[in-house]
DOVEX-792542 format. One record per residue: residue in one letter; chain; residue number from 0; x, y negated, z negated of N, C-alpha, C, O in turn. Coordinates in nm, 2 decimals. Layout:
BEGIN
(tiza "A" "A" NUM (X Y Z) (X Y Z) (X Y Z) (X Y Z))
...
***
This chain:
BEGIN
(tiza "M" "A" 0 (0.10 0.13 -0.02) (-0.01 -0.01 0.00) (0.10 -0.15 0.01) (0.20 -0.17 -0.07))
(tiza "K" "A" 1 (0.06 -0.24 0.11) (0.11 -0.34 0.10) (0.10 -0.42 -0.06) (0.01 -0.39 -0.14))
(tiza "P" "A" 2 (0.19 -0.50 -0.09) (0.23 -0.61 -0.22) (0.08 -0.68 -0.21) (0.03 -0.71 -0.32))
(tiza "K" "A" 3 (0.03 -0.71 -0.13) (-0.10 -0.79 -0.12) (-0.19 -0.74 -0.17) (-0.26 -0.79 -0.26))
(tiza "A" "A" 4 (-0.22 -0.60 -0.09) (-0.31 -0.53 -0.14) (-0.34 -0.48 -0.21) (-0.45 -0.43 -0.21))
(tiza "E" "A" 5 (-0.22 -0.47 -0.31) (-0.21 -0.43 -0.42) (-0.26 -0.55 -0.53) (-0.36 -0.54 -0.60))
(tiza "F" "A" 6 (-0.18 -0.66 -0.52) (-0.27 -0.74 -0.61) (-0.38 -0.79 -0.55) (-0.42 -0.91 -0.59))
(tiza "H" "A" 7 (-0.46 -0.71 -0.45) (-0.58 -0.76 -0.43) (-0.66 -0.69 -0.52) (-0.74 -0.74 -0.60))
(tiza "E" "A" 8 (-0.64 -0.53 -0.51) (-0.71 -0.43 -0.58) (-0.68 -0.45 -0.73) (-0.75 -0.39 -0.81))
(tiza "V" "A" 9 (-0.57 -0.53 -0.77) (-0.55 -0.54 -0.92) (-0.64 -0.70 -0.98) (-0.66 -0.73 -1.10))
(tiza "I" "A" 10 (-0.69 -0.78 -0.84) (-0.78 -0.89 -0.92) (-0.91 -0.83 -0.92) (-0.98 -0.86 -1.02))
(tiza "K" "A" 11 (-0.96 -0.75 -0.84) (-1.05 -0.68 -0.84) (-1.10 -0.60 -0.93) (-1.21 -0.61 -0.98))
(tiza "M" "A" 12 (-0.99 -0.50 -0.97) (-1.05 -0.44 -1.08) (-1.05 -0.54 -1.24) (-1.14 -0.53 -1.32))
(tiza "K" "A" 13 (-0.95 -0.61 -1.26) (-0.98 -0.75 -1.34) (-1.14 -0.83 -1.34) (-1.21 -0.86 -1.43))
(tiza "F" "A" 14 (-1.18 -0.85 -1.19) (-1.30 -0.93 -1.21) (-1.43 -0.83 -1.25) (-1.53 -0.87 -1.30))
(tiza "F" "A" 15 (-1.40 -0.69 -1.20) (-1.51 -0.60 -1.28) (-1.53 -0.59 -1.39) (-1.64 -0.58 -1.44))
(tiza "E" "A" 16 (-1.39 -0.60 -1.47) (-1.40 -0.57 -1.63) (-1.42 -0.70 -1.67) (-1.43 -0.70 -1.79))
(tiza "V" "A" 17 (-1.42 -0.82 -1.62) (-1.44 -0.93 -1.68) (-1.63 -0.97 -1.67) (-1.70 -1.02 -1.75))
(tiza "N" "A" 18 (-1.65 -0.90 -1.51) (-1.79 -0.96 -1.53) (-1.86 -0.85 -1.59) (-1.98 -0.89 -1.62))
(tiza "S" "A" 19 (-1.83 -0.70 -1.62) (-1.91 -0.63 -1.71) (-1.91 -0.66 -1.85) (-2.00 -0.61 -1.92))
(tiza "R" "A" 20 (-1.79 -0.74 -1.89) (-1.79 -0.79 -1.99) (-1.90 -0.91 -2.00) (-2.00 -0.90 -2.08))
(tiza "F" "A" 21 (-1.88 -1.00 -1.92) (-1.99 -1.10 -1.92) (-2.13 -1.06 -1.95) (-2.20 -1.11 -2.04))
(tiza "S" "A" 22 (-2.15 -0.96 -1.87) (-2.30 -0.92 -1.84) (-2.34 -0.88 -1.95) (-2.47 -0.86 -1.96))
(tiza "R" "A" 23 (-2.26 -0.86 -2.06) (-2.28 -0.77 -2.14) (-2.30 -0.86 -2.27) (-2.35 -0.83 -2.39))
(tiza "R" "A" 24 (-2.26 -0.95 -2.21) (-2.26 -1.09 -2.30) (-2.17 -1.12 -2.42) (-2.19 -1.19 -2.52))
(tiza "E" "A" 25 (-2.05 -1.02 -2.38) (-1.92 -1.01 -2.46) (-1.88 -1.15 -2.51) (-1.87 -1.21 -2.62))
(tiza "L" "A" 26 (-1.85 -1.17 -2.32) (-1.75 -1.34 -2.28) (-1.87 -1.45 -2.25) (-1.97 -1.43 -2.18))
(tiza "S" "A" 27 (-1.82 -1.55 -2.30) (-1.88 -1.69 -2.25) (-1.83 -1.69 -2.11) (-1.74 -1.61 -2.07))
(tiza "T" "A" 28 (-1.90 -1.77 -2.04) (-1.86 -1.84 -1.89) (-1.73 -1.87 -1.85) (-1.66 -1.82 -1.76))
(tiza "G" "A" 29 (-1.69 -1.97 -1.96) (-1.56 -2.00 -2.00) (-1.45 -1.92 -2.03) (-1.33 -1.92 -1.99))
(tiza "E" "A" 30 (-1.50 -1.84 -2.12) (-1.39 -1.75 -2.12) (-1.35 -1.65 -2.04) (-1.24 -1.60 -2.01))
(tiza "A" "A" 31 (-1.52 -1.61 -1.99) (-1.46 -1.52 -1.80) (-1.38 -1.57 -1.70) (-1.32 -1.50 -1.62))
(tiza "A" "A" 32 (-1.39 -1.76 -1.70) (-1.35 -1.82 -1.60) (-1.17 -1.86 -1.66) (-1.09 -1.91 -1.59))
(tiza "E" "A" 33 (-1.16 -1.83 -1.76) (-1.03 -1.84 -1.83) (-0.94 -1.71 -1.79) (-0.84 -1.70 -1.71))
(tiza "I" "A" 34 (-0.99 -1.64 -1.87) (-0.96 -1.50 -1.79) (-0.90 -1.46 -1.68) (-0.78 -1.43 -1.67))
(tiza "L" "A" 35 (-1.00 -1.47 -1.54) (-0.92 -1.50 -1.43) (-0.88 -1.58 -1.37) (-0.89 -1.56 -1.25))
(tiza "G" "A" 36 (-0.84 -1.66 -1.42) (-0.75 -1.79 -1.45) (-0.81 -1.90 -1.26) (-0.74 -1.94 -1.17))
(tiza "V" "A" 37 (-0.98 -1.91 -1.29) (-1.02 -1.97 -1.21) (-1.14 -2.11 -1.28) (-1.16 -2.08 -1.39))
(tiza "S" "A" 38 (-1.20 -2.19 -1.25) (-1.28 -2.24 -1.26) (-1.40 -2.21 -1.28) (-1.45 -2.14 -1.19))
(tiza "V" "A" 39 (-1.53 -2.25 -1.43) (-1.62 -2.21 -1.40) (-1.75 -2.17 -1.27) (-1.83 -2.07 -1.27))
(tiza "S" "A" 40 (-1.75 -2.26 -1.19) (-1.82 -2.25 -1.07) (-1.76 -2.14 -0.98) (-1.83 -2.06 -0.93))
(tiza "T" "A" 41 (-1.59 -2.16 -0.97) (-1.57 -2.05 -0.90) (-1.64 -1.90 -0.93) (-1.72 -1.84 -0.86))
(tiza "F" "A" 42 (-1.57 -1.85 -1.11) (-1.61 -1.74 -1.17) (-1.77 -1.74 -1.09) (-1.80 -1.64 -1.03))
(tiza "F" "A" 43 (-1.86 -1.84 -1.10) (-2.00 -1.80 -1.05) (-2.03 -1.81 -0.95) (-2.14 -1.79 -0.93))
(tiza "R" "A" 44 (-1.95 -1.85 -0.83) (-1.96 -1.82 -0.71) (-1.86 -1.69 -0.65) (-1.84 -1.66 -0.53))
(tiza "K" "A" 45 (-1.81 -1.62 -0.76) (-1.75 -1.47 -0.74) (-1.87 -1.38 -0.75) (-1.91 -1.30 -0.66))
(tiza "R" "A" 46 (-1.91 -1.42 -0.87) (-2.04 -1.35 -0.91) (-2.17 -1.29 -0.80) (-2.22 -1.18 -0.77))
(tiza "T" "A" 47 (-2.20 -1.44 -0.75) (-2.30 -1.46 -0.71) (-2.26 -1.35 -0.52) (-2.35 -1.28 -0.46))
(tiza "R" "A" 48 (-2.13 -1.36 -0.48) (-2.07 -1.34 -0.36) (-2.10 -1.16 -0.36) (-2.13 -1.08 -0.27))
(tiza "F" "A" 49 (-2.07 -1.13 -0.47) (-2.01 -1.02 -0.51) (-2.14 -0.92 -0.53) (-2.14 -0.80 -0.50))
(tiza "A" "A" 50 (-2.30 -1.02 -0.61) (-2.43 -0.93 -0.64) (-2.45 -0.92 -0.46) (-2.47 -0.80 -0.42))
(tiza "E" "A" 51 (-2.44 -1.03 -0.35) (-2.50 -1.03 -0.24) (-2.41 -0.91 -0.14) (-2.47 -0.83 -0.06))
(tiza "E" "A" 52 (-2.26 -0.90 -0.15) (-2.19 -0.84 -0.05) (-2.11 -0.71 -0.11) (-2.04 -0.63 -0.05))
(tiza "D" "A" 53 (-2.14 -0.70 -0.25) (-2.07 -0.58 -0.31) (-1.91 -0.62 -0.36) (-1.90 -0.70 -0.45))
(tiza "E" "A" 54 (-1.77 -0.55 -0.29) (-1.67 -0.54 -0.34) (-1.59 -0.61 -0.19) (-1.48 -0.67 -0.18))
(tiza "A" "A" 55 (-1.66 -0.59 -0.09) (-1.64 -0.72 0.03) (-1.66 -0.88 0.02) (-1.64 -0.95 0.12))
(tiza "G" "A" 56 (-1.74 -0.94 -0.15) (-1.74 -1.01 -0.15) (-1.63 -1.09 -0.21) (-1.60 -1.21 -0.20))
(tiza "L" "A" 57 (-1.58 -1.01 -0.26) (-1.46 -1.04 -0.38) (-1.31 -1.08 -0.25) (-1.21 -1.14 -0.30))
(tiza "V" "A" 58 (-1.30 -1.05 -0.13) (-1.16 -1.05 -0.06) (-1.20 -1.19 -0.03) (-1.30 -1.24 0.00))
(tiza "D" "A" 59 (-1.05 -1.25 -0.07) (-1.01 -1.40 0.00) (-1.05 -1.38 0.15) (-0.97 -1.31 0.21))
(tiza "R" "A" 60 (-1.15 -1.43 0.22) (-1.17 -1.52 0.33) (-1.05 -1.61 0.41) (-1.04 -1.60 0.53))
(tiza "R" "A" 61 (-0.96 -1.67 0.34) (-0.83 -1.66 0.40) (-0.73 -1.66 0.45) (-0.65 -1.74 0.50))
(tiza "I" "A" 62 (-0.73 -1.50 0.42) (-0.64 -1.42 0.44) (-0.63 -1.38 0.60) (-0.73 -1.34 0.66))
(tiza "G" "A" 63 (-0.48 -1.39 0.68) (-0.51 -1.32 0.83) (-0.57 -1.45 0.91) (-0.57 -1.44 1.04))
(tiza "R" "A" 64 (-0.63 -1.58 0.84) (-0.63 -1.74 0.93) (-0.54 -1.83 0.92) (-0.46 -1.82 0.83))
(tiza "M" "A" 65 (-0.53 -1.93 1.01) (-0.40 -2.01 0.99) (-0.44 -2.12 0.95) (-0.57 -2.11 0.95))
(tiza "S" "A" 66 (-0.41 -2.20 0.92) (-0.41 -2.31 0.80) (-0.45 -2.42 0.93) (-0.41 -2.42 1.05))
(tiza "A" "A" 67 (-0.56 -2.50 0.85) (-0.60 -2.60 0.97) (-0.50 -2.73 0.96) (-0.51 -2.82 1.03))
(tiza "K" "A" 68 (-0.42 -2.72 0.86) (-0.30 -2.84 0.83) (-0.18 -2.82 0.91) (-0.11 -2.91 0.96))
(tiza "R" "A" 69 (-0.19 -2.66 0.93) (-0.06 -2.58 1.03) (0.00 -2.74 1.14) (-0.07 -2.81 1.21))
(tiza "V" "A" 70 (0.12 -2.76 1.13) (0.25 -2.85 1.22) (0.28 -2.75 1.35) (0.35 -2.65 1.36))
(tiza "P" "A" 71 (0.18 -2.86 1.47) (0.23 -2.74 1.60) (0.41 -2.76 1.61) (0.49 -2.83 1.56))
(tiza "A" "A" 72 (0.42 -2.65 1.69) (0.57 -2.62 1.69) (0.65 -2.74 1.73) (0.74 -2.80 1.68))
(tiza "D" "A" 73 (0.60 -2.76 1.83) (0.69 -2.87 1.92) (0.72 -2.98 1.83) (0.84 -3.01 1.81))
(tiza "E" "A" 74 (0.60 -3.06 1.75) (0.58 -3.15 1.68) (0.71 -3.14 1.56) (0.80 -3.22 1.54))
(tiza "A" "A" 75 (0.70 -3.01 1.50) (0.77 -2.96 1.41) (1.00 -2.97 1.44) (1.11 -3.00 1.38))
(tiza "M" "A" 76 (0.93 -2.92 1.57) (1.05 -2.91 1.66) (1.15 -3.03 1.63) (1.27 -3.05 1.60))
(tiza "R" "A" 77 (1.03 -3.11 1.66) (1.11 -3.29 1.73) (1.12 -3.36 1.61) (1.21 -3.44 1.61))
(tiza "V" "A" 78 (1.04 -3.36 1.48) (1.13 -3.36 1.37) (1.25 -3.37 1.33) (1.31 -3.47 1.31))
(tiza "I" "A" 79 (1.28 -3.21 1.30) (1.40 -3.15 1.29) (1.50 -3.22 1.38) (1.59 -3.29 1.34))
(tiza "A" "A" 80 (1.45 -3.19 1.52) (1.56 -3.28 1.60) (1.60 -3.43 1.54) (1.71 -3.46 1.55))
(tiza "L" "A" 81 (1.53 -3.48 1.51) (1.53 -3.65 1.50) (1.61 -3.64 1.36) (1.71 -3.70 1.34))
(tiza "F" "A" 82 (1.53 -3.55 1.22) (1.62 -3.52 1.13) (1.78 -3.50 1.14) (1.85 -3.57 1.07))
(tiza "E" "A" 83 (1.85 -3.41 1.22) (1.97 -3.38 1.27) (2.05 -3.45 1.31) (2.16 -3.45 1.27))
(tiza "T" "A" 84 (1.97 -3.53 1.42) (2.07 -3.62 1.46) (2.07 -3.79 1.41) (2.17 -3.84 1.37))
(tiza "Q" "A" 85 (1.98 -3.84 1.42) (1.94 -3.97 1.33) (1.96 -3.96 1.23) (2.05 -4.03 1.18))
(tiza "Y" "A" 86 (1.90 -3.88 1.16) (1.83 -3.94 1.01) (1.92 -3.83 0.94) (1.86 -3.76 0.86))
(tiza "Y" "A" 87 (2.05 -3.80 0.97) (2.10 -3.69 0.88) (2.11 -3.75 0.74) (2.06 -3.67 0.65))
(tiza "D" "A" 88 (2.15 -3.84 0.70) (2.20 -3.87 0.59) (2.10 -3.93 0.48) (2.13 -3.96 0.37))
(tiza "F" "A" 89 (1.94 -3.94 0.56) (1.85 -3.91 0.46) (1.83 -3.79 0.38) (1.87 -3.68 0.40))
(tiza "T" "A" 90 (1.74 -3.88 0.25) (1.71 -3.75 0.17) (1.54 -3.78 0.11) (1.51 -3.90 0.13))
(tiza "V" "A" 91 (1.46 -3.72 0.05) (1.34 -3.75 0.01) (1.35 -3.92 -0.01) (1.29 -4.00 0.05))
(tiza "K" "A" 92 (1.46 -3.95 -0.15) (1.39 -4.05 -0.13) (1.39 -4.21 -0.07) (1.37 -4.31 -0.12))
(tiza "H" "A" 93 (1.43 -4.17 0.04) (1.44 -4.26 0.16) (1.26 -4.29 0.20) (1.21 -4.39 0.24))
(tiza "F" "A" 94 (1.21 -4.16 0.17) (1.05 -4.17 0.23) (0.93 -4.20 0.13) (0.81 -4.20 0.15))
(tiza "H" "A" 95 (1.02 -4.23 0.02) (0.92 -4.21 -0.10) (0.91 -4.30 -0.11) (1.01 -4.35 -0.07))
(tiza "E" "A" 96 (0.79 -4.42 -0.17) (0.79 -4.55 -0.19) (0.73 -4.52 -0.36) (0.66 -4.44 -0.41))
(tiza "N" "A" 97 (0.82 -4.64 -0.41) (0.82 -4.65 -0.57) (0.67 -4.76 -0.58) (0.63 -4.79 -0.69))
***
């Protein structure tokens, strides 16, 4: 099993345990969310998706998708070329406004 797949299995098992304890009223909403390391609204969203879609609802839907903020390769190459030729002696401090 791949590391990401193993990680998601651990998260699913943790969610099942916390969700069952929450359903039995052993945990408050805040406690359940804190154990999972998410906000209360995210915990409720996960519970809703789990109720509607079973285990498939717990899978992160962003996996395998490219970021909408991803920089095009030609733009990245242009910036790298500028940094190597024209701005070789600049650091992050040059670009940060005080």
